[in-house]
PDB file of the backbone (N, CA, C, O) and the ligand in Angstrom, with CONECT records:
HET     ZN  A 101       1
ATOM      1  N   MET A   1     105.531  98.543  80.018  1.00  0.00           N
ATOM      2  CA  MET A   1     106.324  97.140  79.918  1.00  0.00           C
ATOM      3  C   MET A   1     106.819  96.983  81.270  1.00  0.00           C
ATOM      4  O   MET A   1     107.305  97.934  81.881  1.00  0.00           O
ATOM      5  N   THR A   2     106.713  95.802  81.771  1.00  0.00           N
ATOM      6  CA  THR A   2     107.270  95.379  83.077  1.00  0.00           C
ATOM      7  C   THR A   2     108.503  94.632  82.927  1.00  0.00           C
ATOM      8  O   THR A   2     108.725  93.909  81.956  1.00  0.00           O
ATOM      9  N   THR A   3     109.303  94.810  83.891  1.00  0.00           N
ATOM     10  CA  THR A   3     110.765  94.221  83.710  1.00  0.00           C
ATOM     11  C   THR A   3     110.553  92.823  84.533  1.00  0.00           C
ATOM     12  O   THR A   3     109.984  92.735  85.621  1.00  0.00           O
ATOM     13  N   PRO A   4     111.143  91.720  83.767  1.00  0.00           N
ATOM     14  CA  PRO A   4     111.007  90.411  84.526  1.00  0.00           C
ATOM     15  C   PRO A   4     111.676  90.490  85.803  1.00  0.00           C
ATOM     16  O   PRO A   4     112.637  91.240  85.975  1.00  0.00           O
ATOM     17  N   VAL A   5     111.202  89.742  86.709  1.00  0.00           N
ATOM     18  CA  VAL A   5     111.849  89.693  88.085  1.00  0.00           C
ATOM     19  C   VAL A   5     112.831  88.486  88.231  1.00  0.00           C
ATOM     20  O   VAL A   5     112.585  87.351  87.823  1.00  0.00           O
ATOM     21  N   ASN A   6     113.891  88.848  88.818  1.00  0.00           N
ATOM     22  CA  ASN A   6     114.980  87.874  88.925  1.00  0.00           C
ATOM     23  C   ASN A   6     114.714  87.414  90.356  1.00  0.00           C
ATOM     24  O   ASN A   6     114.770  88.191  91.309  1.00  0.00           O
ATOM     25  N   ALA A   7     114.400  86.026  90.473  1.00  0.00           N
ATOM     26  CA  ALA A   7     113.929  85.496  91.899  1.00  0.00           C
ATOM     27  C   ALA A   7     115.340  85.377  92.714  1.00  0.00           C
ATOM     28  O   ALA A   7     115.339  85.359  93.945  1.00  0.00           O
ATOM     29  N   GLU A   8     116.339  85.310  92.079  1.00  0.00           N
ATOM     30  CA  GLU A   8     117.626  85.105  92.983  1.00  0.00           C
ATOM     31  C   GLU A   8     117.957  86.410  93.638  1.00  0.00           C
ATOM     32  O   GLU A   8     118.312  86.498  94.814  1.00  0.00           O
ATOM     33  N   VAL A   9     117.814  87.491  92.760  1.00  0.00           N
ATOM     34  CA  VAL A   9     118.142  88.821  93.215  1.00  0.00           C
ATOM     35  C   VAL A   9     117.158  89.190  94.310  1.00  0.00           C
ATOM     36  O   VAL A   9     117.554  89.800  95.303  1.00  0.00           O
ATOM     37  N   VAL A  10     115.873  88.836  94.158  1.00  0.00           N
ATOM     38  CA  VAL A  10     114.825  89.166  95.165  1.00  0.00           C
ATOM     39  C   VAL A  10     115.105  88.422  96.477  1.00  0.00           C
ATOM     40  O   VAL A  10     114.990  89.008  97.554  1.00  0.00           O
ATOM     41  N   ARG A  11     115.462  87.161  96.397  1.00  0.00           N
ATOM     42  CA  ARG A  11     115.841  86.341  97.586  1.00  0.00           C
ATOM     43  C   ARG A  11     116.895  86.830  98.339  1.00  0.00           C
ATOM     44  O   ARG A  11     116.898  86.632  99.554  1.00  0.00           O
ATOM     45  N   ILE A  12     117.994  87.578  97.677  1.00  0.00           N
ATOM     46  CA  ILE A  12     119.074  88.075  98.422  1.00  0.00           C
ATOM     47  C   ILE A  12     118.678  89.465  98.995  1.00  0.00           C
ATOM     48  O   ILE A  12     118.984  89.751 100.153  1.00  0.00           O
ATOM     49  N   ARG A  13     118.023  90.303  98.222  1.00  0.00           N
ATOM     50  CA  ARG A  13     117.468  91.567  98.638  1.00  0.00           C
ATOM     51  C   ARG A  13     116.637  91.559  99.902  1.00  0.00           C
ATOM     52  O   ARG A  13     116.722  92.376 100.818  1.00  0.00           O
ATOM     53  N   HIS A  14     115.858  90.565  99.827  1.00  0.00           N
ATOM     54  CA  HIS A  14     114.738  90.368 100.960  1.00  0.00           C
ATOM     55  C   HIS A  14     115.056  89.301 101.834  1.00  0.00           C
ATOM     56  O   HIS A  14     114.103  88.728 102.362  1.00  0.00           O
ATOM     57  N   ARG A  15     116.224  88.913 102.095  1.00  0.00           N
ATOM     58  CA  ARG A  15     116.613  87.795 103.027  1.00  0.00           C
ATOM     59  C   ARG A  15     116.353  88.022 104.584  1.00  0.00           C
ATOM     60  O   ARG A  15     116.071  87.124 105.378  1.00  0.00           O
ATOM     61  N   VAL A  16     116.498  89.390 104.887  1.00  0.00           N
ATOM     62  CA  VAL A  16     116.329  89.529 106.386  1.00  0.00           C
ATOM     63  C   VAL A  16     115.055  89.662 106.860  1.00  0.00           C
ATOM     64  O   VAL A  16     114.304  90.527 106.410  1.00  0.00           O
ATOM     65  N   CYS A  17     114.670  88.763 107.876  1.00  0.00           N
ATOM     66  CA  CYS A  17     113.196  88.799 108.227  1.00  0.00           C
ATOM     67  C   CYS A  17     112.838  90.045 108.941  1.00  0.00           C
ATOM     68  O   CYS A  17     111.676  90.448 108.899  1.00  0.00           O
ATOM     69  N   GLY A  18     113.833  90.740 109.650  1.00  0.00           N
ATOM     70  CA  GLY A  18     113.451  91.871 110.461  1.00  0.00           C
ATOM     71  C   GLY A  18     113.291  93.197 109.615  1.00  0.00           C
ATOM     72  O   GLY A  18     113.016  94.230 110.225  1.00  0.00           O
ATOM     73  N   GLU A  19     113.430  93.222 108.405  1.00  0.00           N
ATOM     74  CA  GLU A  19     113.401  94.360 107.519  1.00  0.00           C
ATOM     75  C   GLU A  19     112.028  94.203 106.718  1.00  0.00           C
ATOM     76  O   GLU A  19     111.626  93.159 106.203  1.00  0.00           O
ATOM     77  N   HIS A  20     111.358  95.497 106.712  1.00  0.00           N
ATOM     78  CA  HIS A  20     110.061  95.486 105.960  1.00  0.00           C
ATOM     79  C   HIS A  20     110.455  95.591 104.393  1.00  0.00           C
ATOM     80  O   HIS A  20     111.365  96.336 104.030  1.00  0.00           O
ATOM     81  N   PRO A  21     109.768  94.858 103.558  1.00  0.00           N
ATOM     82  CA  PRO A  21     110.071  94.770 102.059  1.00  0.00           C
ATOM     83  C   PRO A  21     109.972  96.108 101.373  1.00  0.00           C
ATOM     84  O   PRO A  21     110.626  96.321 100.352  1.00  0.00           O
ATOM     85  N   GLY A  22     109.100  97.105 101.949  1.00  0.00           N
ATOM     86  CA  GLY A  22     108.877  98.332 101.343  1.00  0.00           C
ATOM     87  C   GLY A  22     107.851  98.199 100.172  1.00  0.00           C
ATOM     88  O   GLY A  22     106.883  97.440 100.217  1.00  0.00           O
ATOM     89  N   GLU A  23     108.151  98.993  99.147  1.00  0.00           N
ATOM     90  CA  GLU A  23     107.224  99.007  98.125  1.00  0.00           C
ATOM     91  C   GLU A  23     107.685  98.005  97.009  1.00  0.00           C
ATOM     92  O   GLU A  23     108.783  98.077  96.458  1.00  0.00           O
ATOM     93  N   ILE A  24     106.765  97.101  96.746  1.00  0.00           N
ATOM     94  CA  ILE A  24     107.156  95.834  96.045  1.00  0.00           C
ATOM     95  C   ILE A  24     106.118  95.560  95.067  1.00  0.00           C
ATOM     96  O   ILE A  24     104.975  95.956  95.291  1.00  0.00           O
ATOM     97  N   SER A  25     106.417  94.879  93.934  1.00  0.00           N
ATOM     98  CA  SER A  25     105.423  94.398  92.928  1.00  0.00           C
ATOM     99  C   SER A  25     104.744  93.104  93.397  1.00  0.00           C
ATOM    100  O   SER A  25     105.254  92.502  94.341  1.00  0.00           O
ATOM    101  N   LEU A  26     103.689  92.651  92.842  1.00  0.00           N
ATOM    102  CA  LEU A  26     103.015  91.578  93.195  1.00  0.00           C
ATOM    103  C   LEU A  26     103.798  90.312  92.865  1.00  0.00           C
ATOM    104  O   LEU A  26     103.672  89.325  93.590  1.00  0.00           O
ATOM    105  N   ASP A  27     104.661  90.299  91.723  1.00  0.00           N
ATOM    106  CA  ASP A  27     105.567  89.249  91.503  1.00  0.00           C
ATOM    107  C   ASP A  27     106.764  89.027  92.603  1.00  0.00           C
ATOM    108  O   ASP A  27     107.170  87.911  92.931  1.00  0.00           O
ATOM    109  N   VAL A  28     107.239  90.208  93.096  1.00  0.00           N
ATOM    110  CA  VAL A  28     108.201  90.249  94.113  1.00  0.00           C
ATOM    111  C   VAL A  28     107.456  89.661  95.366  1.00  0.00           C
ATOM    112  O   VAL A  28     108.016  88.802  96.047  1.00  0.00           O
ATOM    113  N   ALA A  29     106.265  90.094  95.659  1.00  0.00           N
ATOM    114  CA  ALA A  29     105.672  89.687  96.765  1.00  0.00           C
ATOM    115  C   ALA A  29     105.300  88.138  96.911  1.00  0.00           C
ATOM    116  O   ALA A  29     105.155  87.559  97.988  1.00  0.00           O
ATOM    117  N   LYS A  30     105.175  87.592  95.696  1.00  0.00           N
ATOM    118  CA  LYS A  30     104.804  86.093  95.594  1.00  0.00           C
ATOM    119  C   LYS A  30     106.277  85.312  96.029  1.00  0.00           C
ATOM    120  O   LYS A  30     106.248  84.287  96.710  1.00  0.00           O
ATOM    121  N   ILE A  31     107.368  85.829  95.626  1.00  0.00           N
ATOM    122  CA  ILE A  31     108.621  85.100  95.846  1.00  0.00           C
ATOM    123  C   ILE A  31     108.928  85.347  97.223  1.00  0.00           C
ATOM    124  O   ILE A  31     109.454  84.398  97.806  1.00  0.00           O
ATOM    125  N   ILE A  32     108.708  86.494  97.950  1.00  0.00           N
ATOM    126  CA  ILE A  32     108.963  86.716  99.278  1.00  0.00           C
ATOM    127  C   ILE A  32     108.068  85.732 100.110  1.00  0.00           C
ATOM    128  O   ILE A  32     108.484  85.126 101.098  1.00  0.00           O
ATOM    129  N   LEU A  33     106.819  85.638  99.619  1.00  0.00           N
ATOM    130  CA  LEU A  33     105.794  84.815 100.348  1.00  0.00           C
ATOM    131  C   LEU A  33     106.345  83.338 100.567  1.00  0.00           C
ATOM    132  O   LEU A  33     106.302  82.715 101.628  1.00  0.00           O
ATOM    133  N   SER A  34     106.890  82.881  99.314  1.00  0.00           N
ATOM    134  CA  SER A  34     107.353  81.407  99.279  1.00  0.00           C
ATOM    135  C   SER A  34     108.740  81.311 100.159  1.00  0.00           C
ATOM    136  O   SER A  34     109.047  80.300 100.790  1.00  0.00           O
ATOM    137  N   GLN A  35     109.461  82.402 100.114  1.00  0.00           N
ATOM    138  CA  GLN A  35     110.807  82.423 100.786  1.00  0.00           C
ATOM    139  C   GLN A  35     110.716  82.314 102.245  1.00  0.00           C
ATOM    140  O   GLN A  35     111.490  81.626 102.910  1.00  0.00           O
ATOM    141  N   HIS A  36     109.620  83.105 102.793  1.00  0.00           N
ATOM    142  CA  HIS A  36     109.579  83.396 104.236  1.00  0.00           C
ATOM    143  C   HIS A  36     108.267  82.565 104.699  1.00  0.00           C
ATOM    144  O   HIS A  36     107.781  82.951 105.762  1.00  0.00           O
ATOM    145  N   ALA A  37     107.721  81.645 104.153  1.00  0.00           N
ATOM    146  CA  ALA A  37     106.594  80.885 104.597  1.00  0.00           C
ATOM    147  C   ALA A  37     107.068  80.191 105.828  1.00  0.00           C
ATOM    148  O   ALA A  37     108.167  79.644 105.914  1.00  0.00           O
ATOM    149  N   GLY A  38     106.102  80.250 106.850  1.00  0.00           N
ATOM    150  CA  GLY A  38     106.442  79.440 107.994  1.00  0.00           C
ATOM    151  C   GLY A  38     107.359  80.239 109.121  1.00  0.00           C
ATOM    152  O   GLY A  38     107.656  79.719 110.196  1.00  0.00           O
ATOM    153  N   HIS A  39     107.728  81.445 108.769  1.00  0.00           N
ATOM    154  CA  HIS A  39     108.717  82.179 109.785  1.00  0.00           C
ATOM    155  C   HIS A  39     107.860  82.765 110.914  1.00  0.00           C
ATOM    156  O   HIS A  39     108.393  83.162 111.951  1.00  0.00           O
ATOM    157  N   GLY A  40     106.566  82.819 110.725  1.00  0.00           N
ATOM    158  CA  GLY A  40     105.740  83.152 111.915  1.00  0.00           C
ATOM    159  C   GLY A  40     105.478  84.917 111.792  1.00  0.00           C
ATOM    160  O   GLY A  40     105.892  85.666 110.907  1.00  0.00           O
ATOM    161  N   GLU A  41     104.758  85.210 112.843  1.00  0.00           N
ATOM    162  CA  GLU A  41     104.150  86.646 112.848  1.00  0.00           C
ATOM    163  C   GLU A  41     105.154  87.775 112.978  1.00  0.00           C
ATOM    164  O   GLU A  41     104.824  88.946 112.787  1.00  0.00           O
ATOM    165  N   HIS A  42     106.559  87.354 113.354  1.00  0.00           N
ATOM    166  CA  HIS A  42     107.414  88.447 113.456  1.00  0.00           C
ATOM    167  C   HIS A  42     108.395  88.666 112.359  1.00  0.00           C
ATOM    168  O   HIS A  42     109.382  89.393 112.472  1.00  0.00           O
ATOM    169  N   CYS A  43     108.035  87.923 111.168  1.00  0.00           N
ATOM    170  CA  CYS A  43     108.702  88.125 110.065  1.00  0.00           C
ATOM    171  C   CYS A  43     108.115  89.284 109.192  1.00  0.00           C
ATOM    172  O   CYS A  43     107.055  89.078 108.600  1.00  0.00           O
ATOM    173  N   LEU A  44     108.665  90.334 109.095  1.00  0.00           N
ATOM    174  CA  LEU A  44     108.211  91.561 108.535  1.00  0.00           C
ATOM    175  C   LEU A  44     108.207  91.510 106.898  1.00  0.00           C
ATOM    176  O   LEU A  44     107.502  92.217 106.178  1.00  0.00           O
ATOM    177  N   GLN A  45     109.140  90.527 106.469  1.00  0.00           N
ATOM    178  CA  GLN A  45     109.083  90.348 105.014  1.00  0.00           C
ATOM    179  C   GLN A  45     107.817  89.631 104.633  1.00  0.00           C
ATOM    180  O   GLN A  45     107.256  89.987 103.597  1.00  0.00           O
ATOM    181  N   PHE A  46     107.371  88.782 105.266  1.00  0.00           N
ATOM    182  CA  PHE A  46     106.213  87.826 105.055  1.00  0.00           C
ATOM    183  C   PHE A  46     104.946  88.749 105.361  1.00  0.00           C
ATOM    184  O   PHE A  46     104.029  88.662 104.545  1.00  0.00           O
ATOM    185  N   LEU A  47     104.808  89.488 106.273  1.00  0.00           N
ATOM    186  CA  LEU A  47     103.847  90.300 106.538  1.00  0.00           C
ATOM    187  C   LEU A  47     103.576  91.405 105.457  1.00  0.00           C
ATOM    188  O   LEU A  47     102.454  91.649 105.013  1.00  0.00           O
ATOM    189  N   GLY A  48     104.712  92.036 105.091  1.00  0.00           N
ATOM    190  CA  GLY A  48     104.687  93.052 104.048  1.00  0.00           C
ATOM    191  C   GLY A  48     104.251  92.473 102.624  1.00  0.00           C
ATOM    192  O   GLY A  48     103.431  93.014 101.882  1.00  0.00           O
ATOM    193  N   ALA A  49     104.844  91.442 102.399  1.00  0.00           N
ATOM    194  CA  ALA A  49     104.402  90.666 101.078  1.00  0.00           C
ATOM    195  C   ALA A  49     102.996  90.248 101.111  1.00  0.00           C
ATOM    196  O   ALA A  49     102.275  90.360 100.119  1.00  0.00           O
ATOM    197  N   LEU A  50     102.558  89.731 102.317  1.00  0.00           N
ATOM    198  CA  LEU A  50     101.161  89.304 102.397  1.00  0.00           C
ATOM    199  C   LEU A  50     100.182  90.420 102.123  1.00  0.00           C
ATOM    200  O   LEU A  50      99.162  90.304 101.443  1.00  0.00           O
ATOM    201  N   ASN A  51     100.633  91.584 102.768  1.00  0.00           N
ATOM    202  CA  ASN A  51      99.731  92.808 102.675  1.00  0.00           C
ATOM    203  C   ASN A  51      99.816  93.325 101.083  1.00  0.00           C
ATOM    204  O   ASN A  51      98.785  93.746 100.558  1.00  0.00           O
ATOM    205  N   ARG A  52     100.803  93.293 100.489  1.00  0.00           N
ATOM    206  CA  ARG A  52     100.868  93.652  99.152  1.00  0.00           C
ATOM    207  C   ARG A  52     100.030  92.707  98.186  1.00  0.00           C
ATOM    208  O   ARG A  52      99.328  93.139  97.272  1.00  0.00           O
ATOM    209  N   ALA A  53     100.179  91.469  98.476  1.00  0.00           N
ATOM    210  CA  ALA A  53      99.508  90.460  97.568  1.00  0.00           C
ATOM    211  C   ALA A  53      98.027  90.556  97.762  1.00  0.00           C
ATOM    212  O   ALA A  53      97.261  90.298  96.834  1.00  0.00           O
ATOM    213  N   SER A  54      97.607  90.918  98.938  1.00  0.00           N
ATOM    214  CA  SER A  54      96.032  91.131  99.234  1.00  0.00           C
ATOM    215  C   SER A  54      95.423  92.304  98.680  1.00  0.00           C
ATOM    216  O   SER A  54      94.200  92.354  98.549  1.00  0.00           O
ATOM    217  N   VAL A  55      96.264  93.374  98.301  1.00  0.00           N
ATOM    218  CA  VAL A  55      95.727  94.457  97.602  1.00  0.00           C
ATOM    219  C   VAL A  55      95.057  94.262  96.245  1.00  0.00           C
ATOM    220  O   VAL A  55      94.241  95.064  95.790  1.00  0.00           O
ATOM    221  N   VAL A  56      95.476  93.082  95.588  1.00  0.00           N
ATOM    222  CA  VAL A  56      94.924  92.739  94.398  1.00  0.00           C
ATOM    223  C   VAL A  56      93.432  92.726  94.406  1.00  0.00           C
ATOM    224  O   VAL A  56      92.773  93.046  93.416  1.00  0.00           O
ATOM    225  N   CYS A  57      92.857  92.313  95.660  1.00  0.00           N
ATOM    226  CA  CYS A  57      91.459  92.131  95.783  1.00  0.00           C
ATOM    227  C   CYS A  57      90.841  93.572  96.108  1.00  0.00           C
ATOM    228  O   CYS A  57      89.644  93.581  96.396  1.00  0.00           O
ATOM    229  N   GLY A  58      91.438  94.632  96.094  1.00  0.00           N
ATOM    230  CA  GLY A  58      90.899  95.897  96.367  1.00  0.00           C
ATOM    231  C   GLY A  58      91.302  96.553  97.521  1.00  0.00           C
ATOM    232  O   GLY A  58      91.497  97.768  97.480  1.00  0.00           O
ATOM    233  N   GLU A  59      91.472  95.852  98.655  1.00  0.00           N
ATOM    234  CA  GLU A  59      91.771  96.303  99.856  1.00  0.00           C
ATOM    235  C   GLU A  59      92.740  95.432 100.591  1.00  0.00           C
ATOM    236  O   GLU A  59      92.624  94.209 100.509  1.00  0.00           O
ATOM    237  N   ALA A  60      93.580  95.919 101.223  1.00  0.00           N
ATOM    238  CA  ALA A  60      94.615  94.948 101.936  1.00  0.00           C
ATOM    239  C   ALA A  60      93.843  94.051 103.005  1.00  0.00           C
ATOM    240  O   ALA A  60      93.250  94.523 103.974  1.00  0.00           O
ATOM    241  N   ALA A  61      93.922  92.830 102.728  1.00  0.00           N
ATOM    242  CA  ALA A  61      93.170  91.818 103.693  1.00  0.00           C
ATOM    243  C   ALA A  61      93.570  91.814 104.950  1.00  0.00           C
ATOM    244  O   ALA A  61      92.741  91.681 105.850  1.00  0.00           O
ATOM    245  N   VAL A  62      94.881  91.956 105.206  1.00  0.00           N
ATOM    246  CA  VAL A  62      95.413  92.125 106.575  1.00  0.00           C
ATOM    247  C   VAL A  62      94.742  93.174 107.260  1.00  0.00           C
ATOM    248  O   VAL A  62      94.181  93.012 108.344  1.00  0.00           O
ATOM    249  N   THR A  63      94.802  94.430 106.533  1.00  0.00           N
ATOM    250  CA  THR A  63      94.131  95.622 107.135  1.00  0.00           C
ATOM    251  C   THR A  63      92.660  95.395 107.334  1.00  0.00           C
ATOM    252  O   THR A  63      92.143  95.854 108.353  1.00  0.00           O
ATOM    253  N   SER A  64      92.044  94.833 106.596  1.00  0.00           N
ATOM    254  CA  SER A  64      90.616  94.563 106.569  1.00  0.00           C
ATOM    255  C   SER A  64      90.245  93.607 107.841  1.00  0.00           C
ATOM    256  O   SER A  64      89.345  93.803 108.658  1.00  0.00           O
ATOM    257  N   LEU A  65      91.216  92.467 107.797  1.00  0.00           N
ATOM    258  CA  LEU A  65      91.061  91.669 108.985  1.00  0.00           C
ATOM    259  C   LEU A  65      90.968  92.380 110.328  1.00  0.00           C
ATOM    260  O   LEU A  65      90.086  92.149 111.154  1.00  0.00           O
ATOM    261  N   LEU A  66      91.968  93.279 110.479  1.00  0.00           N
ATOM    262  CA  LEU A  66      92.193  93.880 111.738  1.00  0.00           C
ATOM    263  C   LEU A  66      91.052  94.892 111.963  1.00  0.00           C
ATOM    264  O   LEU A  66      90.649  95.044 113.117  1.00  0.00           O
ATOM    265  N   ARG A  67      90.552  95.527 111.054  1.00  0.00           N
ATOM    266  CA  ARG A  67      89.318  96.460 111.009  1.00  0.00           C
ATOM    267  C   ARG A  67      88.110  95.779 111.455  1.00  0.00           C
ATOM    268  O   ARG A  67      87.310  96.267 112.253  1.00  0.00           O
ATOM    269  N   HIS A  68      88.004  94.579 110.883  1.00  0.00           N
ATOM    270  CA  HIS A  68      86.693  93.878 111.040  1.00  0.00           C
ATOM    271  C   HIS A  68      86.760  92.864 112.353  1.00  0.00           C
ATOM    272  O   HIS A  68      85.758  92.250 112.718  1.00  0.00           O
ATOM    273  N   SER A  69      87.812  92.770 112.906  1.00  0.00           N
ATOM    274  CA  SER A  69      87.884  91.831 113.973  1.00  0.00           C
ATOM    275  C   SER A  69      86.775  92.074 115.095  1.00  0.00           C
ATOM    276  O   SER A  69      86.281  93.185 115.285  1.00  0.00           O
ATOM    277  N   ARG A  70      86.476  91.091 115.719  1.00  0.00           N
ATOM    278  CA  ARG A  70      85.380  91.231 116.860  1.00  0.00           C
ATOM    279  C   ARG A  70      85.851  92.032 117.909  1.00  0.00           C
ATOM    280  O   ARG A  70      86.955  91.769 118.385  1.00  0.00           O
ATOM    281  N   PRO A  71      85.098  93.103 118.410  1.00  0.00           N
ATOM    282  CA  PRO A  71      85.640  94.032 119.454  1.00  0.00           C
ATOM    283  C   PRO A  71      86.033  93.241 120.684  1.00  0.00           C
ATOM    284  O   PRO A  71      87.030  93.622 121.298  1.00  0.00           O
ATOM    285  N   GLY A  72      85.324  92.124 121.137  1.00  0.00           N
ATOM    286  CA  GLY A  72      85.540  91.439 122.482  1.00  0.00           C
ATOM    287  C   GLY A  72      86.720  90.443 122.277  1.00  0.00           C
ATOM    288  O   GLY A  72      87.135  89.772 123.222  1.00  0.00           O
ATOM    289  N   ARG A  73      87.248  90.359 121.033  1.00  0.00           N
ATOM    290  CA  ARG A  73      88.131  89.201 120.891  1.00  0.00           C
ATOM    291  C   ARG A  73      89.441  89.292 121.818  1.00  0.00           C
ATOM    292  O   ARG A  73      90.018  88.276 122.205  1.00  0.00           O
ATOM    293  N   ARG A  74      89.831  90.489 122.119  1.00  0.00           N
ATOM    294  CA  ARG A  74      91.039  90.621 123.021  1.00  0.00           C
ATOM    295  C   ARG A  74      90.831  90.079 124.272  1.00  0.00           C
ATOM    296  O   ARG A  74      91.801  89.631 124.884  1.00  0.00           O
ATOM    297  N   GLU A  75      89.453  90.037 124.870  1.00  0.00           N
ATOM    298  CA  GLU A  75      89.170  89.508 126.086  1.00  0.00           C
ATOM    299  C   GLU A  75      89.653  87.981 126.183  1.00  0.00           C
ATOM    300  O   GLU A  75      90.038  87.515 127.256  1.00  0.00           O
ATOM    301  N   GLU A  76      89.614  87.293 125.100  1.00  0.00           N
ATOM    302  CA  GLU A  76      89.964  85.764 125.044  1.00  0.00           C
ATOM    303  C   GLU A  76      91.348  85.686 125.391  1.00  0.00           C
ATOM    304  O   GLU A  76      91.686  84.559 125.751  1.00  0.00           O
ATOM    305  N   TYR A  77      92.285  86.589 125.388  1.00  0.00           N
ATOM    306  CA  TYR A  77      93.566  86.590 125.650  1.00  0.00           C
ATOM    307  C   TYR A  77      93.949  87.270 126.992  1.00  0.00           C
ATOM    308  O   TYR A  77      95.123  87.564 127.220  1.00  0.00           O
ATOM    309  N   GLY A  78      92.973  87.512 127.861  1.00  0.00           N
ATOM    310  CA  GLY A  78      93.116  87.994 129.028  1.00  0.00           C
ATOM    311  C   GLY A  78      93.537  89.469 129.237  1.00  0.00           C
ATOM    312  O   GLY A  78      94.035  89.910 130.273  1.00  0.00           O
ATOM    313  N   GLN A  79      93.273  90.161 128.125  1.00  0.00           N
ATOM    314  CA  GLN A  79      93.556  91.704 128.016  1.00  0.00           C
ATOM    315  C   GLN A  79      92.338  92.478 128.260  1.00  0.00           C
ATOM    316  O   GLN A  79      91.297  91.939 127.883  1.00  0.00           O
ATOM    317  N   GLU A  80      92.244  93.664 128.827  1.00  0.00           N
ATOM    318  CA  GLU A  80      91.137  94.345 129.016  1.00  0.00           C
ATOM    319  C   GLU A  80      90.906  95.100 127.712  1.00  0.00           C
ATOM    320  O   GLU A  80      91.880  95.508 127.078  1.00  0.00           O
ATOM    321  N   VAL A  81      89.526  95.327 127.237  1.00  0.00           N
ATOM    322  CA  VAL A  81      89.268  95.949 126.008  1.00  0.00           C
ATOM    323  C   VAL A  81      88.999  97.446 126.266  1.00  0.00           C
ATOM    324  O   VAL A  81      88.747  98.200 125.325  1.00  0.00           O
TER     325      VAL A  81
HETATM  326 ZN    ZN A 101     111.259  85.550 107.280  1.00  0.00          ZN2+
END
């Protein structure tokens, strides 16, 4: 049996963008995603929640994207590969 999630408690507990959300349920991840939407790539709450939500598909999509990114892609940003 799962305990219902109190959205207000989640918003307070996960309000700081610079902190990683840690181990969270899918329901908590959904709340964090809505709370931190648009904060950008430096929001650890959003990235952690996105990673948790993508696990539903079998593998973390963020991890998968990083693994399958094109090898030469970094050259586009002026960095050596
Ligand atoms: Zn944020």
